[in-house]
N, C-alpha and C positions, 0 to 999 in steps of 0.2 A: 532716768535712761540705762538702755538695760545693757551692761555688757555681753551678756550670753545669749544674744538675740542671733536669730539667724543672719538678717540681715543688719547693719551696724553701720551706721554714717556718722562720721567724725565733724563734729560743731565747726564752723564758720575757722577759718585759722587765722586770726591776725598779725601778723608779723611785723615788730616790730624793729625799725631799721638802727644797724646798728649804731648810729650819731644822736641818735634819740639820748643813750646812755651813756655815751665815753665823752665824758666832757674835754677839751681842750685846757688847758694853762689857765688858770684866773677867773673861767666862767663858775656860773651857780650849774651845780649839778639838779635834777628835775628830780622832786619826793618822791614822785610816784615812781620813780626805777631804783630808788635808793636801794634795793636789795640786789639788784642786777651786776651791779659792779665787783662786788668780791666775789665772784666764784671765775674759778677757771672753765669756760663753756667751751675752747676750744679743744681740751682733753677729753671731757664729756660728748662733744658731737664725732671725737674721732671712735672714742670707746663704740659709741652707737653704731657708727657706717662699719666698724668690725665686726660686732654681734651680727647685726642685719645682713652682711651681705652672705651670711649662712642660709639665710633662707629665697637669694636669688637662685639658687643650684638647683638643679632639674632632678635628682635621685629621686627625690620621696615621687614626684609628679610621675617619671617614669616607671616606676616599679607599682605606682596606683592603676596608670594603664594596663602594666604585665596583668598582675591582678586580677585587672576588669576581664580580661580576656579569658584567663584562667577560669574565671567562673561562669561566663558566658558556657564557655564549651564543654563543660562538668555540671551545668543546672538540672540539666533532665535525667540526670543520670543517679545525682546523689543528693536533688534538693531538699528530703524530706530526712535524711540522718542527720541526726545530732551535728558532727563534728561538721558539715557542711554548712550548719549553721550558724556557728562559728566565724566561718570565712564569711559569710555575708553580714553579719555582724562592723568585721571590718573592714569590708566593703562598704558600709551604708556611714561608716565612723570615718572615711578617709575621704568621702563625697561630703562629708560636712567641714574639713579642714579647707579641702578644696573653695567652698564656697565662700570663706574667710577671706581669701583674697588678702594675702599678708604682702607678694610684691606689692598692691597697689595702694595697701596699705601703709609700708614702708617707703614708697617713693614719694606721697604726697608730705609725707611729715620731711622727708631730705630737702624737697622744694622747699620747703619755707625757711629753709635757713641761709637761701643764696638768693640775688636779686630773679624775679622775673625773667625767665626766658634760658636762662644757664642752660648751658648742656651737661648730660648727665657726666659725660668725660671731662668737663672743664672744671668739674668741683674736687676730682683730685689735687688739683695744682692752683686752684683759686682758694683765697681765705672766706668764712662765713660773713654772710652781710646784714644780718637780722639773726630776730629769735621768732620762735612761735611765742603765742601766746598760753598761758598756767591753763586755761580754761580748755583747749583745745589738745594738748598735752596731758592732761591726767583725767579725760577719755579715754586718749590713745594710751594711758598704763592701763588703765581698766579693760580695755579691749585685750592688750598682750597680756593680763593676769588670767584672762578667760581663755586661751588660745592657749596658755602653757596647761592650765587643767585640762583642756582638750587631749592637749600631746600624753600629756602623762595616760587618759584613760585608755588611748592608742594604745600604751604601750601594755599595755595591760591586758587590751587584748589580744593584742599582737602573740602573747605569752598564752595564751587559754589557744590559741589557735595549734602554735605550739606541741603544747598538752596533748591536745586531741589529734592531732594529725601523727604524732610519735606511736599513739596507742592504737592506728591503722596501720603503722610500720612493722611494731612490734608482734600485731597480728598475720603478717605478710599479705595484707587487702590494701589494694590498691597502691601499689610502691611506687610507680614514677609519678602517680598525681601527691602522694606523701609526700613523696623527697623532696619534688619543685613546691611545695607550698611551704613544709619546714624553712628551707634556705631562704623561701623571700621573705617569711617570717620574721626569721633571727633577721634576716637584714633592713627590714623597716624598725624593729626596735632598737637595733644601732641608731640609724637614721635620726628615730626619731629621740631618742637619747640626744644626741647632739644639741638636735632643736630646742629639749628640753632646758640642755645646760643653759644655751646661749641665752635662749627667754626666761628665765630665772634671773640670768644676771643682768640681761640688759633691765629689766622688772626694778631693781636693787636701785640700776646706774639713775633711773627715770624716778625714783621716789626718792633721791639723794639734790636729783637735780632741781625737781620744780619747786622747790621755795626758791629759788632763784631766777626764774623763768618770769618775766614781764604779767603784766594783771593785764585781762582781756579787756578794750576799751567799753563797755559794756556791762561791765562787771566789776568794776574800781572794788566796790564794797566787798567785794570777796565769798558773797553768799552763795551765787550757782557753783562757784568752783570749791566751795566750803561742800556741799552739798554734796557733790562726785566725790570728791574727796576721802567723804569718810566711807563711803563704800567700796573700797580697796581692799582686797583682801592681805595678807600678812602672809612674807615672802614662804612661811613654812605651809602654809595650806596650798600652793602651788604643785605639790607632788603625793601626787595620789596612790592608797598602796596598792602593792604590786600583787601577783600570785607566785605563792612561794616566799615569801619576801621574810627573813629573821626566820622561818618556819623551815628548817634543817631536816627535821623528823622527818612530817609530811611529805616534803621532796621525797627524801628516801624509802617514804612506804608507796612511793606514787610509782617508783621505778622500779619496786622491790617486786610490787603489783603486777607490772608489764611484762616484768621476767617471767614470774609466775604464768603467767595466760600465755608467754610464749610457750612455754618449755611445758607446760600442760598441753598444750597444743602438738609440741612434736613429739611427744610419746604417745597421744592419740594416735598421731599420725605411723609410729612406726608400730603398735599395736596392732594398727588395722591393718599394715603391712606383713605382721606375722601371722596375722589369722588369713589372712589373703593365701598369703603360700602355703600354711597348714591346707588351708583345702584344695589347694592345685593339687599339692603332695597325694593328698586324699584321695580325689578326682579319676590320677593318675593309677595310683594303686585299684583302683575298685575295676577302670578298664582292664589292666593286665586280668585281674580275676577273672573278668565275664568276659574275655580271650581263649584266655585257659582251657574254662566251664564248657564254652562252644567246641572248641577243641575237641575234648575231651569226649562229648556228647557226640561230635563226626567219627570221633576212633572207634566209639563201642558200637556204631550204627552199622559202621563200614569196617569194622577190624576185621572178619571172616575174609571180606574181598580184598582186604589191602594187604 
């Protein structure tokens, strides 16, 4: 099973009813579910629901559509520029994130905790009625880890877009486009930072929760589930290096270079203005001398008669 695939399908989820492992007084517990009873599933489900609500919001999809319109309107003019290629990279990465369909993924897992046909609004007031199997939830955890790494990568792309368009602002080139893209990339970086934080916390919750979930009926030996669980990454690997992270010297150097470029451009513009003004003054002086010489010649020719 490839957690990084563009199209990912969760294995069939075999939900085990609550009555199977919650035994009444005097009854014999099923040894298959002996690992299920010692965990507070209500607390873990509450944490899962709270974290997953972040991905139901529409801020990131709205900004992705807005970025698409900006890209479309400016493609013909800027398509060969380096800074615009960074914007193209961000647009492509956001499209890949959209294809993950996090909303449908979380909705399918959330439905596994309740009876079939339970409305979404009724889940807030009703107690959980079943538990999904280990096999399906392990695959879900692997997919969440991949999405967290993808979100961290998009954050790095947002940072690169901001840096490249900052250079355009320093040179006072395409100011409206540069300022809009700067604001949009910084907002996406902030929103995706919240996404990454919740994805990482949710992945940690799943890693603790998985041993207490019931085994899948067709994999009671645990062989298939163990093979998938062995590929789950460590939580520290979910965060990718970000541009300028922990390198303040480089950040200062970049900002100083931008300031020098802007200052040199201002000096060049100022020198050009001085040269043009001196040329205009010289032209006026030459015109005055020409007029004076012409008048003198007229006086010399017609001086006696005048």
